[in-house]
All heavy atoms as atom14 arrays in JSON, in Angstrom:
{
  "sequence": "MTFTIPVTYYFEILRGVVLRGADLSDLMPWVLGLTVCGVVVLTLSVSRFQKRLSG",
  "atom14_mask": [
    [1, 1, 1, 1, 1, 1, 1, 1, 0, 0, 0, 0, 0, 0],
    [1, 1, 1, 1, 1, 1, 1, 0, 0, 0, 0, 0, 0, 0],
    [1, 1, 1, 1, 1, 1, 1, 1, 1, 1, 1, 0, 0, 0],
    [1, 1, 1, 1, 1, 1, 1, 0, 0, 0, 0, 0, 0, 0],
    [1, 1, 1, 1, 1, 1, 1, 1, 0, 0, 0, 0, 0, 0],
    [1, 1, 1, 1, 1, 1, 1, 0, 0, 0, 0, 0, 0, 0],
    [1, 1, 1, 1, 1, 1, 1, 0, 0, 0, 0, 0, 0, 0],
    [1, 1, 1, 1, 1, 1, 1, 0, 0, 0, 0, 0, 0, 0],
    [1, 1, 1, 1, 1, 1, 1, 1, 1, 1, 1, 1, 0, 0],
    [1, 1, 1, 1, 1, 1, 1, 1, 1, 1, 1, 1, 0, 0],
    [1, 1, 1, 1, 1, 1, 1, 1, 1, 1, 1, 0, 0, 0],
    [1, 1, 1, 1, 1, 1, 1, 1, 1, 0, 0, 0, 0, 0],
    [1, 1, 1, 1, 1, 1, 1, 1, 0, 0, 0, 0, 0, 0],
    [1, 1, 1, 1, 1, 1, 1, 1, 0, 0, 0, 0, 0, 0],
    [1, 1, 1, 1, 1, 1, 1, 1, 1, 1, 1, 0, 0, 0],
    [1, 1, 1, 1, 0, 0, 0, 0, 0, 0, 0, 0, 0, 0],
    [1, 1, 1, 1, 1, 1, 1, 0, 0, 0, 0, 0, 0, 0],
    [1, 1, 1, 1, 1, 1, 1, 0, 0, 0, 0, 0, 0, 0],
    [1, 1, 1, 1, 1, 1, 1, 1, 0, 0, 0, 0, 0, 0],
    [1, 1, 1, 1, 1, 1, 1, 1, 1, 1, 1, 0, 0, 0],
    [1, 1, 1, 1, 0, 0, 0, 0, 0, 0, 0, 0, 0, 0],
    [1, 1, 1, 1, 1, 0, 0, 0, 0, 0, 0, 0, 0, 0],
    [1, 1, 1, 1, 1, 1, 1, 1, 0, 0, 0, 0, 0, 0],
    [1, 1, 1, 1, 1, 1, 1, 1, 0, 0, 0, 0, 0, 0],
    [1, 1, 1, 1, 1, 1, 0, 0, 0, 0, 0, 0, 0, 0],
    [1, 1, 1, 1, 1, 1, 1, 1, 0, 0, 0, 0, 0, 0],
    [1, 1, 1, 1, 1, 1, 1, 1, 0, 0, 0, 0, 0, 0],
    [1, 1, 1, 1, 1, 1, 1, 1, 0, 0, 0, 0, 0, 0],
    [1, 1, 1, 1, 1, 1, 1, 0, 0, 0, 0, 0, 0, 0],
    [1, 1, 1, 1, 1, 1, 1, 1, 1, 1, 1, 1, 1, 1],
    [1, 1, 1, 1, 1, 1, 1, 0, 0, 0, 0, 0, 0, 0],
    [1, 1, 1, 1, 1, 1, 1, 1, 0, 0, 0, 0, 0, 0],
    [1, 1, 1, 1, 0, 0, 0, 0, 0, 0, 0, 0, 0, 0],
    [1, 1, 1, 1, 1, 1, 1, 1, 0, 0, 0, 0, 0, 0],
    [1, 1, 1, 1, 1, 1, 1, 0, 0, 0, 0, 0, 0, 0],
    [1, 1, 1, 1, 1, 1, 1, 0, 0, 0, 0, 0, 0, 0],
    [1, 1, 1, 1, 1, 1, 0, 0, 0, 0, 0, 0, 0, 0],
    [1, 1, 1, 1, 0, 0, 0, 0, 0, 0, 0, 0, 0, 0],
    [1, 1, 1, 1, 1, 1, 1, 0, 0, 0, 0, 0, 0, 0],
    [1, 1, 1, 1, 1, 1, 1, 0, 0, 0, 0, 0, 0, 0],
    [1, 1, 1, 1, 1, 1, 1, 0, 0, 0, 0, 0, 0, 0],
    [1, 1, 1, 1, 1, 1, 1, 1, 0, 0, 0, 0, 0, 0],
    [1, 1, 1, 1, 1, 1, 1, 0, 0, 0, 0, 0, 0, 0],
    [1, 1, 1, 1, 1, 1, 1, 1, 0, 0, 0, 0, 0, 0],
    [1, 1, 1, 1, 1, 1, 0, 0, 0, 0, 0, 0, 0, 0],
    [1, 1, 1, 1, 1, 1, 1, 0, 0, 0, 0, 0, 0, 0],
    [1, 1, 1, 1, 1, 1, 0, 0, 0, 0, 0, 0, 0, 0],
    [1, 1, 1, 1, 1, 1, 1, 1, 1, 1, 1, 0, 0, 0],
    [1, 1, 1, 1, 1, 1, 1, 1, 1, 1, 1, 0, 0, 0],
    [1, 1, 1, 1, 1, 1, 1, 1, 1, 0, 0, 0, 0, 0],
    [1, 1, 1, 1, 1, 1, 1, 1, 1, 0, 0, 0, 0, 0],
    [1, 1, 1, 1, 1, 1, 1, 1, 1, 1, 1, 0, 0, 0],
    [1, 1, 1, 1, 1, 1, 1, 1, 0, 0, 0, 0, 0, 0],
    [1, 1, 1, 1, 1, 1, 0, 0, 0, 0, 0, 0, 0, 0],
    [1, 1, 1, 1, 0, 0, 0, 0, 0, 0, 0, 0, 0, 0]
  ],
  "atom14_positions": [
    [[155.14, 79.24, 161.33], [156.23, 79.64, 162.2], [156.52, 81.14, 162.08], [156.83, 81.79, 163.06], [157.47, 78.81, 161.85], [158.59, 78.99, 162.79], [158.12, 78.32, 164.38], [159.68, 78.19, 165.12], [0.0, 0.0, 0.0], [0.0, 0.0, 0.0], [0.0, 0.0, 0.0], [0.0, 0.0, 0.0], [0.0, 0.0, 0.0], [0.0, 0.0, 0.0]],
    [[156.39, 81.68, 160.88], [156.7, 83.1, 160.71], [155.67, 84.01, 161.37], [155.97, 85.17, 161.64], [156.79, 83.48, 159.22], [155.54, 83.21, 158.58], [157.89, 82.71, 158.53], [0.0, 0.0, 0.0], [0.0, 0.0, 0.0], [0.0, 0.0, 0.0], [0.0, 0.0, 0.0], [0.0, 0.0, 0.0], [0.0, 0.0, 0.0], [0.0, 0.0, 0.0]],
    [[154.48, 83.48, 161.65], [153.46, 84.31, 162.27], [153.7, 84.52, 163.76], [152.98, 85.26, 164.4], [152.07, 83.73, 162.04], [151.64, 83.82, 160.6], [151.51, 82.69, 159.83], [151.41, 85.05, 160.02], [151.13, 82.76, 158.5], [151.03, 85.15, 158.69], [150.89, 84.01, 157.94], [0.0, 0.0, 0.0], [0.0, 0.0, 0.0], [0.0, 0.0, 0.0]],
    [[154.71, 83.88, 164.31], [155.07, 84.12, 165.71], [156.06, 85.27, 165.84], [156.36, 85.69, 166.96], [155.68, 82.86, 166.35], [156.86, 82.5, 165.63], [154.7, 81.71, 166.34], [0.0, 0.0, 0.0], [0.0, 0.0, 0.0], [0.0, 0.0, 0.0], [0.0, 0.0, 0.0], [0.0, 0.0, 0.0], [0.0, 0.0, 0.0], [0.0, 0.0, 0.0]],
    [[156.53, 85.78, 164.72], [157.5, 86.87, 164.72], [156.76, 88.19, 164.44], [156.14, 88.34, 163.39], [158.59, 86.64, 163.65], [159.28, 85.3, 163.89], [159.59, 87.78, 163.64], [160.19, 84.88, 162.77], [0.0, 0.0, 0.0], [0.0, 0.0, 0.0], [0.0, 0.0, 0.0], [0.0, 0.0, 0.0], [0.0, 0.0, 0.0], [0.0, 0.0, 0.0]],
    [[156.79, 89.14, 165.37], [156.05, 90.39, 165.2], [156.46, 91.21, 163.97], [155.65, 91.94, 163.41], [156.35, 91.18, 166.48], [156.75, 90.16, 167.48], [157.4, 89.07, 166.7], [0.0, 0.0, 0.0], [0.0, 0.0, 0.0], [0.0, 0.0, 0.0], [0.0, 0.0, 0.0], [0.0, 0.0, 0.0], [0.0, 0.0, 0.0], [0.0, 0.0, 0.0]],
    [[157.7, 91.06, 163.52], [158.16, 91.83, 162.36], [157.37, 91.47, 161.1], [157.16, 92.31, 160.23], [159.67, 91.63, 162.15], [160.17, 92.31, 160.91], [160.43, 92.13, 163.36], [0.0, 0.0, 0.0], [0.0, 0.0, 0.0], [0.0, 0.0, 0.0], [0.0, 0.0, 0.0], [0.0, 0.0, 0.0], [0.0, 0.0, 0.0], [0.0, 0.0, 0.0]],
    [[156.88, 90.24, 161.03], [156.07, 89.81, 159.9], [154.84, 90.7, 159.76], [154.51, 91.17, 158.67], [155.62, 88.35, 160.08], [156.77, 87.54, 160.25], [154.8, 87.87, 158.92], [0.0, 0.0, 0.0], [0.0, 0.0, 0.0], [0.0, 0.0, 0.0], [0.0, 0.0, 0.0], [0.0, 0.0, 0.0], [0.0, 0.0, 0.0], [0.0, 0.0, 0.0]],
    [[154.15, 90.94, 160.86], [152.96, 91.78, 160.84], [153.32, 93.23, 160.52], [152.62, 93.91, 159.77], [152.24, 91.7, 162.18], [151.79, 90.3, 162.51], [152.47, 89.52, 163.43], [150.68, 89.75, 161.89], [152.06, 88.24, 163.73], [150.26, 88.48, 162.17], [150.95, 87.72, 163.1], [150.55, 86.46, 163.38], [0.0, 0.0, 0.0], [0.0, 0.0, 0.0]],
    [[154.4, 93.7, 161.09], [154.84, 95.08, 160.85], [155.13, 95.31, 159.37], [154.71, 96.3, 158.8], [156.07, 95.4, 161.71], [156.65, 96.75, 161.41], [156.01, 97.9, 161.86], [157.81, 96.88, 160.67], [156.53, 99.15, 161.6], [158.33, 98.13, 160.39], [157.69, 99.26, 160.85], [158.2, 100.49, 160.56], [0.0, 0.0, 0.0], [0.0, 0.0, 0.0]],
    [[155.84, 94.38, 158.75], [156.17, 94.53, 157.32], [154.92, 94.49, 156.45], [154.83, 95.22, 155.46], [157.16, 93.47, 156.86], [158.58, 93.77, 157.22], [159.46, 92.75, 157.51], [159.05, 95.06, 157.28], [160.78, 93.01, 157.84], [160.36, 95.35, 157.61], [161.23, 94.31, 157.89], [0.0, 0.0, 0.0], [0.0, 0.0, 0.0], [0.0, 0.0, 0.0]],
    [[153.97, 93.66, 156.79], [152.73, 93.61, 156.01], [151.95, 94.93, 156.14], [151.38, 95.41, 155.17], [151.86, 92.44, 156.46], [152.4, 91.1, 156.02], [152.42, 90.94, 154.51], [151.56, 91.5, 153.82], [153.34, 90.25, 154.03], [0.0, 0.0, 0.0], [0.0, 0.0, 0.0], [0.0, 0.0, 0.0], [0.0, 0.0, 0.0], [0.0, 0.0, 0.0]],
    [[151.93, 95.5, 157.33], [151.27, 96.79, 157.53], [152.0, 97.87, 156.75], [151.38, 98.68, 156.05], [151.2, 97.14, 159.03], [150.28, 96.18, 159.75], [150.74, 98.58, 159.23], [150.34, 96.26, 161.27], [0.0, 0.0, 0.0], [0.0, 0.0, 0.0], [0.0, 0.0, 0.0], [0.0, 0.0, 0.0], [0.0, 0.0, 0.0], [0.0, 0.0, 0.0]],
    [[153.31, 97.89, 156.85], [154.11, 98.88, 156.14], [153.93, 98.77, 154.63], [153.74, 99.77, 153.94], [155.58, 98.71, 156.52], [156.55, 99.76, 156.0], [156.23, 101.11, 156.61], [157.97, 99.35, 156.33], [0.0, 0.0, 0.0], [0.0, 0.0, 0.0], [0.0, 0.0, 0.0], [0.0, 0.0, 0.0], [0.0, 0.0, 0.0], [0.0, 0.0, 0.0]],
    [[153.97, 97.55, 154.12], [153.79, 97.31, 152.69], [152.39, 97.75, 152.23], [152.23, 98.35, 151.17], [153.99, 95.83, 152.38], [154.03, 95.51, 150.93], [154.29, 94.05, 150.69], [155.53, 93.63, 151.35], [155.71, 92.44, 151.87], [154.77, 91.52, 151.82], [156.86, 92.14, 152.45], [0.0, 0.0, 0.0], [0.0, 0.0, 0.0], [0.0, 0.0, 0.0]],
    [[151.39, 97.48, 153.04], [150.03, 97.88, 152.7], [149.86, 99.38, 152.63], [149.19, 99.9, 151.73], [0.0, 0.0, 0.0], [0.0, 0.0, 0.0], [0.0, 0.0, 0.0], [0.0, 0.0, 0.0], [0.0, 0.0, 0.0], [0.0, 0.0, 0.0], [0.0, 0.0, 0.0], [0.0, 0.0, 0.0], [0.0, 0.0, 0.0], [0.0, 0.0, 0.0]],
    [[150.46, 100.08, 153.56], [150.32, 101.54, 153.59], [151.14, 102.2, 152.48], [150.64, 103.06, 151.75], [150.73, 102.09, 154.98], [150.83, 103.6, 154.96], [149.76, 101.62, 156.04], [0.0, 0.0, 0.0], [0.0, 0.0, 0.0], [0.0, 0.0, 0.0], [0.0, 0.0, 0.0], [0.0, 0.0, 0.0], [0.0, 0.0, 0.0], [0.0, 0.0, 0.0]],
    [[152.38, 101.79, 152.34], [153.28, 102.45, 151.39], [152.94, 102.1, 149.94], [152.84, 102.98, 149.09], [154.75, 102.12, 151.72], [155.67, 102.64, 150.65], [155.14, 102.69, 153.06], [0.0, 0.0, 0.0], [0.0, 0.0, 0.0], [0.0, 0.0, 0.0], [0.0, 0.0, 0.0], [0.0, 0.0, 0.0], [0.0, 0.0, 0.0], [0.0, 0.0, 0.0]],
    [[152.77, 100.83, 149.66], [152.59, 100.42, 148.26], [151.14, 100.5, 147.78], [150.89, 100.86, 146.63], [153.1, 98.98, 148.06], [154.59, 98.78, 148.29], [154.95, 97.32, 148.08], [155.4, 99.66, 147.36], [0.0, 0.0, 0.0], [0.0, 0.0, 0.0], [0.0, 0.0, 0.0], [0.0, 0.0, 0.0], [0.0, 0.0, 0.0], [0.0, 0.0, 0.0]],
    [[150.2, 100.15, 148.64], [148.81, 100.11, 148.2], [147.96, 101.26, 148.71], [146.85, 101.45, 148.25], [148.16, 98.81, 148.65], [148.76, 97.59, 148.01], [148.08, 96.35, 148.5], [148.12, 96.36, 149.96], [147.93, 95.3, 150.72], [147.64, 94.17, 150.16], [148.01, 95.38, 152.02], [0.0, 0.0, 0.0], [0.0, 0.0, 0.0], [0.0, 0.0, 0.0]],
    [[148.45, 101.98, 149.68], [147.66, 103.06, 150.26], [146.45, 102.53, 151.03], [145.39, 103.14, 151.03], [0.0, 0.0, 0.0], [0.0, 0.0, 0.0], [0.0, 0.0, 0.0], [0.0, 0.0, 0.0], [0.0, 0.0, 0.0], [0.0, 0.0, 0.0], [0.0, 0.0, 0.0], [0.0, 0.0, 0.0], [0.0, 0.0, 0.0], [0.0, 0.0, 0.0]],
    [[146.62, 101.38, 151.67], [145.53, 100.73, 152.38], [145.15, 101.51, 153.64], [145.97, 102.19, 154.24], [145.93, 99.3, 152.76], [0.0, 0.0, 0.0], [0.0, 0.0, 0.0], [0.0, 0.0, 0.0], [0.0, 0.0, 0.0], [0.0, 0.0, 0.0], [0.0, 0.0, 0.0], [0.0, 0.0, 0.0], [0.0, 0.0, 0.0], [0.0, 0.0, 0.0]],
    [[143.87, 101.39, 153.99], [143.43, 102.03, 155.23], [143.34, 100.98, 156.34], [143.67, 99.82, 156.14], [142.1, 102.74, 155.03], [141.01, 101.83, 154.51], [141.3, 100.65, 154.26], [139.86, 102.3, 154.38], [0.0, 0.0, 0.0], [0.0, 0.0, 0.0], [0.0, 0.0, 0.0], [0.0, 0.0, 0.0], [0.0, 0.0, 0.0], [0.0, 0.0, 0.0]],
    [[142.9, 101.41, 157.51], [142.93, 100.55, 158.69], [142.05, 99.32, 158.52], [142.4, 98.24, 158.99], [142.5, 101.34, 159.93], [142.61, 100.63, 161.26], [144.04, 100.21, 161.53], [142.1, 101.51, 162.38], [0.0, 0.0, 0.0], [0.0, 0.0, 0.0], [0.0, 0.0, 0.0], [0.0, 0.0, 0.0], [0.0, 0.0, 0.0], [0.0, 0.0, 0.0]],
    [[140.92, 99.45, 157.86], [140.04, 98.29, 157.7], [140.69, 97.21, 156.84], [140.45, 96.01, 157.06], [138.7, 98.71, 157.1], [138.9, 99.25, 155.8], [0.0, 0.0, 0.0], [0.0, 0.0, 0.0], [0.0, 0.0, 0.0], [0.0, 0.0, 0.0], [0.0, 0.0, 0.0], [0.0, 0.0, 0.0], [0.0, 0.0, 0.0], [0.0, 0.0, 0.0]],
    [[141.51, 97.59, 155.87], [142.22, 96.61, 155.06], [143.35, 95.93, 155.84], [143.69, 94.79, 155.56], [142.84, 97.27, 153.82], [141.79, 97.83, 152.88], [140.68, 97.27, 152.84], [142.08, 98.82, 152.19], [0.0, 0.0, 0.0], [0.0, 0.0, 0.0], [0.0, 0.0, 0.0], [0.0, 0.0, 0.0], [0.0, 0.0, 0.0], [0.0, 0.0, 0.0]],
    [[143.9, 96.63, 156.78], [145.06, 96.13, 157.53], [144.69, 95.51, 158.87], [145.58, 95.11, 159.62], [146.04, 97.28, 157.77], [146.58, 97.96, 156.51], [147.38, 99.18, 156.9], [147.41, 96.99, 155.71], [0.0, 0.0, 0.0], [0.0, 0.0, 0.0], [0.0, 0.0, 0.0], [0.0, 0.0, 0.0], [0.0, 0.0, 0.0], [0.0, 0.0, 0.0]],
    [[143.4, 95.41, 159.17], [142.96, 94.95, 160.48], [143.5, 93.56, 160.85], [143.91, 93.37, 162.0], [141.43, 94.97, 160.58], [140.93, 94.78, 161.99], [141.63, 95.91, 163.21], [141.0, 97.47, 162.69], [0.0, 0.0, 0.0], [0.0, 0.0, 0.0], [0.0, 0.0, 0.0], [0.0, 0.0, 0.0], [0.0, 0.0, 0.0], [0.0, 0.0, 0.0]],
    [[143.54, 92.57, 159.96], [144.11, 91.27, 160.38], [145.56, 91.39, 160.84], [145.97, 90.73, 161.81], [144.01, 90.41, 159.13], [142.98, 91.05, 158.29], [143.02, 92.51, 158.61], [0.0, 0.0, 0.0], [0.0, 0.0, 0.0], [0.0, 0.0, 0.0], [0.0, 0.0, 0.0], [0.0, 0.0, 0.0], [0.0, 0.0, 0.0], [0.0, 0.0, 0.0]],
    [[146.34, 92.21, 160.16], [147.75, 92.37, 160.52], [147.9, 93.17, 161.81], [148.76, 92.87, 162.63], [148.53, 93.03, 159.4], [148.38, 92.29, 158.1], [147.74, 92.73, 156.99], [148.84, 90.98, 157.8], [147.79, 91.77, 156.01], [148.47, 90.68, 156.49], [149.55, 90.03, 158.52], [148.78, 89.48, 155.88], [149.85, 88.83, 157.91], [149.47, 88.56, 156.61]],
    [[147.04, 94.17, 162.0], [147.08, 94.96, 163.23], [146.7, 94.09, 164.43], [147.33, 94.16, 165.49], [146.15, 96.2, 163.12], [145.99, 96.9, 164.44], [146.67, 97.16, 162.06], [0.0, 0.0, 0.0], [0.0, 0.0, 0.0], [0.0, 0.0, 0.0], [0.0, 0.0, 0.0], [0.0, 0.0, 0.0], [0.0, 0.0, 0.0], [0.0, 0.0, 0.0]],
    [[145.68, 93.26, 164.25], [145.28, 92.37, 165.34], [146.38, 91.35, 165.66], [146.63, 91.05, 166.83], [143.98, 91.65, 164.99], [142.73, 92.53, 164.98], [141.53, 91.73, 164.5], [142.47, 93.12, 166.33], [0.0, 0.0, 0.0], [0.0, 0.0, 0.0], [0.0, 0.0, 0.0], [0.0, 0.0, 0.0], [0.0, 0.0, 0.0], [0.0, 0.0, 0.0]],
    [[147.03, 90.83, 164.63], [148.13, 89.9, 164.86], [149.27, 90.54, 165.61], [149.85, 89.94, 166.53], [0.0, 0.0, 0.0], [0.0, 0.0, 0.0], [0.0, 0.0, 0.0], [0.0, 0.0, 0.0], [0.0, 0.0, 0.0], [0.0, 0.0, 0.0], [0.0, 0.0, 0.0], [0.0, 0.0, 0.0], [0.0, 0.0, 0.0], [0.0, 0.0, 0.0]],
    [[149.61, 91.77, 165.24], [150.68, 92.49, 165.93], [150.27, 92.8, 167.37], [151.1, 92.7, 168.29], [151.0, 93.77, 165.18], [152.22, 94.56, 165.63], [153.47, 93.7, 165.51], [152.37, 95.81, 164.79], [0.0, 0.0, 0.0], [0.0, 0.0, 0.0], [0.0, 0.0, 0.0], [0.0, 0.0, 0.0], [0.0, 0.0, 0.0], [0.0, 0.0, 0.0]],
    [[149.01, 93.11, 167.59], [148.52, 93.38, 168.94], [148.59, 92.13, 169.81], [149.02, 92.19, 170.96], [147.08, 93.9, 168.89], [147.04, 95.07, 168.07], [146.54, 94.23, 170.27], [0.0, 0.0, 0.0], [0.0, 0.0, 0.0], [0.0, 0.0, 0.0], [0.0, 0.0, 0.0], [0.0, 0.0, 0.0], [0.0, 0.0, 0.0], [0.0, 0.0, 0.0]],
    [[148.2, 90.99, 169.25], [148.26, 89.73, 169.99], [149.7, 89.4, 170.35], [149.99, 89.01, 171.5], [147.6, 88.59, 169.18], [147.92, 87.23, 169.79], [146.11, 88.8, 169.1], [0.0, 0.0, 0.0], [0.0, 0.0, 0.0], [0.0, 0.0, 0.0], [0.0, 0.0, 0.0], [0.0, 0.0, 0.0], [0.0, 0.0, 0.0], [0.0, 0.0, 0.0]],
    [[150.62, 89.57, 169.41], [152.04, 89.32, 169.71], [152.52, 90.24, 170.82], [153.25, 89.81, 171.73], [152.89, 89.53, 168.47], [152.81, 88.19, 167.29], [0.0, 0.0, 0.0], [0.0, 0.0, 0.0], [0.0, 0.0, 0.0], [0.0, 0.0, 0.0], [0.0, 0.0, 0.0], [0.0, 0.0, 0.0], [0.0, 0.0, 0.0], [0.0, 0.0, 0.0]],
    [[152.13, 91.49, 170.78], [152.53, 92.45, 171.81], [151.99, 92.09, 173.18], [152.71, 92.17, 174.19], [0.0, 0.0, 0.0], [0.0, 0.0, 0.0], [0.0, 0.0, 0.0], [0.0, 0.0, 0.0], [0.0, 0.0, 0.0], [0.0, 0.0, 0.0], [0.0, 0.0, 0.0], [0.0, 0.0, 0.0], [0.0, 0.0, 0.0], [0.0, 0.0, 0.0]],
    [[150.75, 91.66, 173.24], [150.14, 91.27, 174.51], [150.83, 90.03, 175.08], [151.1, 89.95, 176.28], [148.62, 91.04, 174.34], [148.02, 90.36, 175.56], [147.92, 92.35, 174.07], [0.0, 0.0, 0.0], [0.0, 0.0, 0.0], [0.0, 0.0, 0.0], [0.0, 0.0, 0.0], [0.0, 0.0, 0.0], [0.0, 0.0, 0.0], [0.0, 0.0, 0.0]],
    [[151.14, 89.07, 174.21], [151.82, 87.85, 174.67], [153.21, 88.18, 175.22], [153.58, 87.72, 176.3], [151.9, 86.82, 173.52], [152.85, 85.68, 173.87], [150.52, 86.28, 173.2], [0.0, 0.0, 0.0], [0.0, 0.0, 0.0], [0.0, 0.0, 0.0], [0.0, 0.0, 0.0], [0.0, 0.0, 0.0], [0.0, 0.0, 0.0], [0.0, 0.0, 0.0]],
    [[153.96, 88.99, 174.51], [155.3, 89.35, 174.96], [155.23, 90.15, 176.26], [156.02, 89.91, 177.18], [156.05, 90.14, 173.86], [157.31, 90.78, 174.4], [156.37, 89.24, 172.69], [0.0, 0.0, 0.0], [0.0, 0.0, 0.0], [0.0, 0.0, 0.0], [0.0, 0.0, 0.0], [0.0, 0.0, 0.0], [0.0, 0.0, 0.0], [0.0, 0.0, 0.0]],
    [[154.29, 91.07, 176.36], [154.14, 91.85, 177.58], [153.75, 90.97, 178.76], [154.3, 91.12, 179.87], [153.1, 92.95, 177.38], [152.87, 93.89, 178.56], [154.13, 94.7, 178.83], [151.7, 94.8, 178.29], [0.0, 0.0, 0.0], [0.0, 0.0, 0.0], [0.0, 0.0, 0.0], [0.0, 0.0, 0.0], [0.0, 0.0, 0.0], [0.0, 0.0, 0.0]],
    [[152.85, 90.03, 178.55], [152.44, 89.12, 179.61], [153.6, 88.26, 180.1], [153.8, 88.1, 181.31], [151.29, 88.22, 179.12], [150.21, 89.05, 178.69], [150.81, 87.3, 180.22], [0.0, 0.0, 0.0], [0.0, 0.0, 0.0], [0.0, 0.0, 0.0], [0.0, 0.0, 0.0], [0.0, 0.0, 0.0], [0.0, 0.0, 0.0], [0.0, 0.0, 0.0]],
    [[154.36, 87.71, 179.16], [155.52, 86.91, 179.55], [156.57, 87.75, 180.29], [157.16, 87.29, 181.27], [156.15, 86.27, 178.31], [155.34, 85.18, 177.63], [156.0, 84.77, 176.33], [155.17, 84.0, 178.56], [0.0, 0.0, 0.0], [0.0, 0.0, 0.0], [0.0, 0.0, 0.0], [0.0, 0.0, 0.0], [0.0, 0.0, 0.0], [0.0, 0.0, 0.0]],
    [[156.78, 88.96, 179.84], [157.75, 89.84, 180.49], [157.34, 90.19, 181.92], [158.16, 90.16, 182.83], [157.92, 91.13, 179.69], [158.38, 90.87, 178.4], [0.0, 0.0, 0.0], [0.0, 0.0, 0.0], [0.0, 0.0, 0.0], [0.0, 0.0, 0.0], [0.0, 0.0, 0.0], [0.0, 0.0, 0.0], [0.0, 0.0, 0.0], [0.0, 0.0, 0.0]],
    [[156.07, 90.52, 182.1], [155.59, 90.87, 183.43], [155.66, 89.67, 184.36], [156.07, 89.8, 185.53], [154.15, 91.44, 183.36], [153.51, 91.52, 184.72], [154.15, 92.8, 182.69], [0.0, 0.0, 0.0], [0.0, 0.0, 0.0], [0.0, 0.0, 0.0], [0.0, 0.0, 0.0], [0.0, 0.0, 0.0], [0.0, 0.0, 0.0], [0.0, 0.0, 0.0]],
    [[155.3, 88.5, 183.88], [155.35, 87.32, 184.75], [156.79, 86.98, 185.13], [157.06, 86.61, 186.28], [154.68, 86.12, 184.08], [155.43, 85.68, 182.97], [0.0, 0.0, 0.0], [0.0, 0.0, 0.0], [0.0, 0.0, 0.0], [0.0, 0.0, 0.0], [0.0, 0.0, 0.0], [0.0, 0.0, 0.0], [0.0, 0.0, 0.0], [0.0, 0.0, 0.0]],
    [[157.72, 87.1, 184.22], [159.12, 86.85, 184.56], [159.66, 87.9, 185.52], [160.45, 87.59, 186.41], [159.98, 86.81, 183.3], [159.77, 85.56, 182.48], [160.72, 85.52, 181.34], [162.09, 85.64, 181.81], [163.02, 84.71, 181.65], [162.73, 83.6, 181.03], [164.23, 84.9, 182.1], [0.0, 0.0, 0.0], [0.0, 0.0, 0.0], [0.0, 0.0, 0.0]],
    [[159.25, 89.14, 185.34], [159.71, 90.21, 186.23], [159.17, 90.0, 187.64], [159.89, 90.2, 188.62], [159.27, 91.57, 185.69], [159.77, 92.72, 186.49], [161.09, 93.09, 186.46], [158.9, 93.46, 187.28], [161.57, 94.16, 187.2], [159.35, 94.53, 188.03], [160.68, 94.87, 187.99], [0.0, 0.0, 0.0], [0.0, 0.0, 0.0], [0.0, 0.0, 0.0]],
    [[157.91, 89.59, 187.77], [157.33, 89.35, 189.08], [158.01, 88.17, 189.77], [158.22, 88.2, 190.99], [155.83, 89.1, 188.96], [155.06, 90.35, 188.65], [153.58, 90.09, 188.45], [153.14, 88.95, 188.35], [152.8, 91.17, 188.37], [0.0, 0.0, 0.0], [0.0, 0.0, 0.0], [0.0, 0.0, 0.0], [0.0, 0.0, 0.0], [0.0, 0.0, 0.0]],
    [[158.36, 87.13, 189.05], [159.06, 86.0, 189.63], [160.44, 86.42, 190.15], [160.88, 85.99, 191.19], [159.25, 84.88, 188.6], [157.99, 84.13, 188.32], [158.25, 83.03, 187.29], [156.98, 82.36, 186.88], [157.2, 81.34, 185.84], [0.0, 0.0, 0.0], [0.0, 0.0, 0.0], [0.0, 0.0, 0.0], [0.0, 0.0, 0.0], [0.0, 0.0, 0.0]],
    [[161.09, 87.29, 189.42], [162.42, 87.75, 189.82], [162.34, 88.62, 191.08], [163.23, 88.59, 191.92], [163.06, 88.52, 188.68], [164.51, 88.86, 188.95], [165.18, 89.37, 187.75], [165.49, 88.22, 186.91], [166.07, 88.3, 185.72], [166.34, 89.48, 185.24], [166.31, 87.23, 185.02], [0.0, 0.0, 0.0], [0.0, 0.0, 0.0], [0.0, 0.0, 0.0]],
    [[161.28, 89.42, 191.22], [161.13, 90.26, 192.42], [160.83, 89.43, 193.66], [161.34, 89.73, 194.74], [159.99, 91.26, 192.21], [160.3, 92.48, 191.32], [159.06, 93.35, 191.19], [161.45, 93.28, 191.89], [0.0, 0.0, 0.0], [0.0, 0.0, 0.0], [0.0, 0.0, 0.0], [0.0, 0.0, 0.0], [0.0, 0.0, 0.0], [0.0, 0.0, 0.0]],
    [[160.02, 88.4, 193.52], [159.63, 87.63, 194.69], [160.63, 86.55, 195.06], [160.61, 86.05, 196.17], [158.26, 86.98, 194.46], [158.34, 86.05, 193.38], [0.0, 0.0, 0.0], [0.0, 0.0, 0.0], [0.0, 0.0, 0.0], [0.0, 0.0, 0.0], [0.0, 0.0, 0.0], [0.0, 0.0, 0.0], [0.0, 0.0, 0.0], [0.0, 0.0, 0.0]],
    [[161.5, 86.17, 194.15], [162.39, 85.06, 194.44], [163.79, 85.35, 194.33], [164.71, 85.87, 194.4], [0.0, 0.0, 0.0], [0.0, 0.0, 0.0], [0.0, 0.0, 0.0], [0.0, 0.0, 0.0], [0.0, 0.0, 0.0], [0.0, 0.0, 0.0], [0.0, 0.0, 0.0], [0.0, 0.0, 0.0], [0.0, 0.0, 0.0], [0.0, 0.0, 0.0]]
  ]
}
């Protein structure tokens, strides 16, 4: 359930950079998760906005 919340991915990325000094290859699973959440939210937002304009 927590993986549906984008802040989870953000905190893991932040923790990796600040505490461990991780680079992008180490953080790729979290970056991809955050990207997927962003795409889903953007898609839902655009579809709701288009419905509101046409109806």
